[in-house]
N, C-alpha and C positions, 0 to 999 in steps of 0.2 A: 504493499500499499504506500502510495507516495503522498506526501503532505505538501500543500502549496499555501504559502503565506502571502498575503496581500494587505498593503496599507488601507486604512478605512476608506480614503478617497477613492482608491482604485476599485476597491470592492464594490462600492456603491454605484460608481460609474458602470462596472460590469453589470451589476444587478438591473440597472435602468436600461441597459442595451439589451438585456435578455427580455425584460418585460415588453419594450418596444417591438421586438422581433415576435414575440408570442401574439401581440396585439395584431401586428401585421398580417401573421399567418392565419389567424382567425378572423380577419376582416373587420376588427374593431377600430374605428377610428376616434381621433380625439375631438373634443369640443372646440370649436373655433374661439368661443369667448369664455374666459376663465374669470375667477373672482380674485379680489385683491390678494388674498392670502395665497392662492395658487401662483399668481403673478410673482409675488414677493419670494416664494419659494424657488420658482424657475429662475428668478434673476439673482438668486442668492443674496437678497438684502433683507434687513430686519426692520428698516424704518419706513412707515408709511409716507414720511415726508419726502423720503428719496423716491418713492413711487410716485408720489404727486408731482415732484420736480420732472421726472421722466415724461409724465404726461404733458405738463405745462410746457415743456421744452419741444415737444412733438417728437420725442424719441421713440416712442411706442404709441400704437393706435388704442383708442378706447371708445367705448360707447356707454352713454348714460341714459338708459330708458326711463329711469325715474330719478327723482332729486338725489336720494340717498343710495342709489344702486348704480355702481360703476362696474363694467366689465372690460377685460382687456383681451385684445387680439393676441392669441398664442402665436400665429404666425409673424406677427410683427415683433414679438418678443424675441423669437427664435432668430430672426433676421438681424435684430439688434446685437444678439450675443454673437451671431457669425461675424457680422460687420466689425466686431472689436477683437476677433480672434487673431492671435498672433502665430505665424508659421515659425517652426523650429528650424534650426540651422541644418 
């Protein structure tokens, strides 16, 4: 039996990729619009002020169907993350 050790970050990244592949294989698609909590988790931020700053500066798309309900475009969040990705050497 072989034991493989991973750092926390690598383990969770691998786990996320496995979940995504299972969803794709089973035809499960993601919601286009997500809550502020989900958006903050995806962006790896903890401050609602930072999320509001992204919204106010037009960095991510959002929809406000009612006064206290704000939904965030998951595709726009993914594009923002990819836009700021750095290539390795």
